[in-house]
C-alpha positions, 0 to 999 in steps of 0.5 A: 562410262569409265572414261566420263567419270575419270574426266570428273575425278580430273576436274575435282582435283584440279579444283582442290589443288588450285584452292589449297595452293592459294591457302598455303600461299595466303597462311605463309604471308600471314605468319610471315607478317605476324613474325614481323610484328613479333620481332618489332614488339620484342625490339621495342618491350621486354616481356615482364614475369609474374612473382605470385608464387606456385599457388597462383592461377593467372596473373596480370598487371595494371599499370606497374601493379600486379594482379595474382589470381591464386588457385582453390585452397590458396589466398593471397598474402603479402602479394603471394598466393600461400596455401590455406589450412582450413581443411576439406571442408572449406570453400575459400579462404583469405588473410587479414593481417596475417589471420587465416580467414576460412569460408566453410561449406554447408553443414561444416564450422569452424573448430579449432581453425578448421572446418569440421563436419557438424553433426545436426542431421539433414535439416539443419540451416547452419551450425557453429562450434563453441569449444567442443560444443556443437551448436545447430540451427535447424530449419523452419519446423524443425527443432534440435532434439538430442543435438539433432534437428527433428520434425515438428508436428505443429501444423502448417501454422506454426512459427517456430518449435522446440523440444523439452525432453520429449515434449514438443513446444510449439509457437503459432503464426498470428490468430492461431494458437495451440488446440490439442498440440496443432496450431489451429485457427481462431475465429475472433472476427475482424477486430480480434487481435492477433494473440488468442488461445484455446481452453479445451474447446472454448476460444478466448479472443483478445480485441482491439480498443473500444471492442470486446467479446459478445458471442465469440466475436469482438464487437464494437462498444458504444460507450461514448467518446468519453469511454476508456478502451476497455469495455465488455459485455456481461449476458449482452448486457454492455459494460463500459469503464470510463475515464476519469471524472466521467460515470456511466449514465444510460449506458454512455460516458457522462461528465461528473461535476465533482470539483477538482478533489473527487476521486470517482463518481457515479449516477443512480437515475439523474442523482450525481454521486461523488467520492472525494479524495483524502482531505476533501469532502463533499459540500453542497455536491462539490469535493472541497478542501476539508481537513482535520489533521492526521487523527480525524476525518472531515465533512461538512453538516449544513456547510458548516465543517465538522471534524470526527476524531479517532478516540483519544483525540477531539475537534479543537478549532477544526483539527483533532488534538490529543484530548483524553478524559479515560473511558468514562468521559468525554473530551473537549477543548475550549478556549485552548483548555482540555475539559472532561464531561464525565459519566454518572458516577465519574468525576474529573480527576487531573484530566481522567474521569475516575469513579466518584460516586456520593449517591443521589444526594451528593456531588463528587469531586477529587481535591489533591487526589482525594475524593470529597463529597458535598451533601445536600441539607439534610445529609452527611458522607458516611464512607463516601456516600451521602446519607440522610443526616438531619438534627433538625432546626436547632443544629449547627450541622449533622455527621455521622461516624464510621459506624453510621451513627448520627452525630448532632452539633446543636445550638447553644442551650440544645442537646442531641436527644435520639438524633435530634437537637432538643432544647435543654433544661434551663432556668428561665425567667417569667416577668408579670406586672405583678412579680417576677419567678424562676422555674425550671422547664423541660421538654414536655415531649421528652424525658430530661437527660442524664449526664455522666458525672465528672470526677471533681477537679479534673477536665479531660476531653481526650486526645481530640480536644484543644482545650477542656473547661466547666460551665457555670452549671458544672458541665464540661465544655470541649474545644474539639480539633476540626474533624472531631466532635464532643460526645458524652464529655469527649472528642471523638473523630468523625472524620480526618482530624487535623490537630494542628488546624488554626481553624476552629468549629463554632464553639461548643461551649454550653453544648451537651451531646448525647447518643 
């Protein structure tokens, strides 16, 4: 048994020895060959050294160009690996035109050229420094509160959030809105806009064009092709807004035929109602040009243009022009001239209706600014009013003084008695076939008047007379100025006396006037 084992071991040893000898022979031959190659290369080339500085990790040449790879915290500067001063929070750095550029780790940011740790909390996405002020950018569903990124409780459908003091502000995704501080889904239907909101439990929806809210859902409006994009439903009744020159008829926007000058229109049954623009007016149902100027409103009556002017203006050839007669008059312009039509008791005085009333029996006017009454026959002016003043047929005229006393200007041979002109006593000649005789006659109905005596040799009619004389019967005859009349042998004023007038009243010679 032992001899058998020994034989087997001897065989194994022989095999191993042969193998080792072969390997050694091969290795020796290869080393010799490689050494020959190295010596051959060295004889033809000289090895180049890299000039990358102490911070290089490796280098290489591409042609004559040296390529350096720097260690961490080093970067190439003018072809040499130089140390970066970015702090422990940097991941890499570089130099650009001698300026150091640092790339910081997460939760670090550059401050004074060094990567400094940000204190934004675990939920920050990035940060930065502006001077000593730290600015944090938080992850989704987080927002800054007291300088730290804190979780927002807006629900899963919030887009962003923020804090104002202790108050949370949520911005919801499209088709979501805040309800009780949480973003909830809006149920506005497929035609609702992305914007909606809640007022308490009530949902407020905004619909797409040509849709409106009905029963809380955006429903289609049937306004016709000429309806605007805006419509609404009120108690299930559709309300349409039509385009310009269109109006609702039977719930559909129909074309209005109002002309180019229309501002709006409407239908009442089959009747079209047109509202015209300024300076236009309806004529046979069409808005046509109609101008009266700034002070008037233009319209058509039976096809004819009319101007309704503001107070103080009147229609003058289709344009409202200034024409004011005062409160008591109506102004018009005829052939370019102003005319005032005054109310009763007023008359035109230099273009203004002024009070001018002479009573029922007179016509009032102003002459040179003074009131003048023209009275009917049998009436005379007294204190600006025409009053009864009839001296009957034997008078030239009748006057009333300021005391309303009647003054009669009688015909020659007649005198005023009790306010009327009567025939004066005279010597009348009665002729018969047989003889001629003279006799004095008197009015049978009145007592013979008496006359005041005149002082012999004197003849004075007062300051309102031109001259004084006696007739053949010894009666005084006064030639009075215009505006005065002879009463009891003296001239008395009955109005405004003109003492320089050359106009004479009818001669009063032979006239006796008695009260």
